[in-house]
C-alpha positions in Angstrom: 134.5 77.2 208.4 132.2 75.0 206.3 129.2 76.1 208.3 130.1 79.8 208.0 130.4 79.4 204.2 127.1 77.5 204.0 125.4 80.2 206.0 126.9 83.0 203.9 125.7 81.4 200.7 122.2 80.8 202.1 121.9 84.5 203.0 122.7 85.5 199.4 119.3 84.4 198.3 120.5 83.2 194.9 117.4 82.6 192.9 118.9 80.3 190.3 120.5 77.9 192.9 119.5 75.8 195.8 121.9 75.2 198.7 122.3 71.7 200.1 123.4 70.7 203.6 124.7 67.4 202.1 128.3 66.9 201.2 129.1 67.0 197.5 129.9 63.2 197.3 127.8 60.2 198.1 129.2 57.2 200.2 130.2 55.6 196.9 132.1 58.6 195.7 129.5 59.8 193.2 129.5 63.5 192.6 126.1 64.7 193.8 126.5 68.1 192.1 126.5 66.2 188.7 123.2 64.6 189.5 121.5 67.7 191.0 122.1 70.6 188.6 121.8 74.1 190.1 122.4 72.8 193.6 125.4 74.2 195.6 127.4 71.8 197.8 130.0 72.7 200.3 132.6 70.1 201.2 134.2 69.5 204.6 137.1 71.5 205.7 140.5 70.0 204.9 143.5 71.0 207.1 147.1 70.6 206.1 150.0 71.5 208.5 153.5 71.6 207.0 156.7 72.4 208.9 158.2 75.5 207.3 161.1 76.4 209.6 162.8 74.1 212.1 164.2 75.9 215.1 167.0 74.6 217.2 165.8 75.7 220.6 162.1 76.1 220.2 159.0 74.9 218.5 159.0 74.7 214.7 157.1 77.3 212.6 154.4 75.6 210.7 152.2 76.6 207.8 148.6 75.8 208.5 146.2 75.7 205.5 142.5 75.2 205.8 140.6 74.5 202.5 136.9 74.4 201.9 135.5 73.7 198.4 132.2 74.6 196.9 130.7 72.8 193.9 127.8 73.4 191.6 126.8 72.7 188.0 124.8 74.6 185.5 123.5 73.7 182.1 126.3 74.9 179.8 123.9 75.4 176.8 121.6 77.7 178.7 123.9 79.5 181.1 121.9 81.8 183.4 122.4 85.5 183.1 123.1 85.5 186.9 125.9 82.9 186.7 128.9 85.3 186.7 127.3 87.4 189.5 126.6 84.3 191.5 130.2 83.1 191.3 131.5 86.5 192.3 129.1 86.7 195.3 130.0 83.3 196.5 133.8 84.1 196.2 133.2 87.1 198.5 132.5 84.7 201.4 136.3 84.8 202.0 136.0 88.4 203.1 132.6 88.1 204.8 133.0 85.2 207.1 134.8 85.4 210.4 138.0 83.4 210.7 140.5 83.3 213.6 143.1 86.2 213.7 146.2 85.7 211.6 144.7 83.8 208.6 145.3 85.1 205.1 142.2 84.5 203.0 142.0 83.6 199.4 139.4 82.2 196.9 140.0 80.6 193.6 137.4 79.5 191.1 137.8 77.0 188.3 135.4 75.5 185.7 135.3 72.5 183.6 132.8 70.8 181.2 131.3 67.4 181.5 128.8 66.6 178.7 126.4 69.5 178.7 127.2 70.7 182.2 129.5 73.5 183.3 131.0 72.4 186.7 132.1 75.3 188.9 134.5 74.7 191.9 135.3 77.5 194.3 138.1 76.8 196.7 138.5 78.9 199.8 142.0 78.8 201.3 142.8 80.2 204.7 146.5 80.2 205.6 148.6 81.2 208.6 152.0 80.5 210.2 151.9 79.0 213.6 
């Protein structure tokens, strides 16, 4: 799903942002998106499987959650006029990429400030029962 999200963001042609193939963190844990303002990073897919219903004579019913996070920073003092539109377009990836049948799709965005930077995190969540 990471590759599909990366490809979707690339095809948007966002003029204010570059898209990196790198992961958002260095080997030492440094957040690359803090060093490289206006560069979009997509993290690896995280998978969490939780038993939801234990059946006596059959396999358990599990909840399978796949999460992919996107990170980027913008100068908070000079916020681009395209910022809100860019966030909205990136969030639409949940509806535009192909995922296996049976997954519910969701996207959540959060922001926080660090010094003069506005850090945006968009979390794509794909959930299904299996």
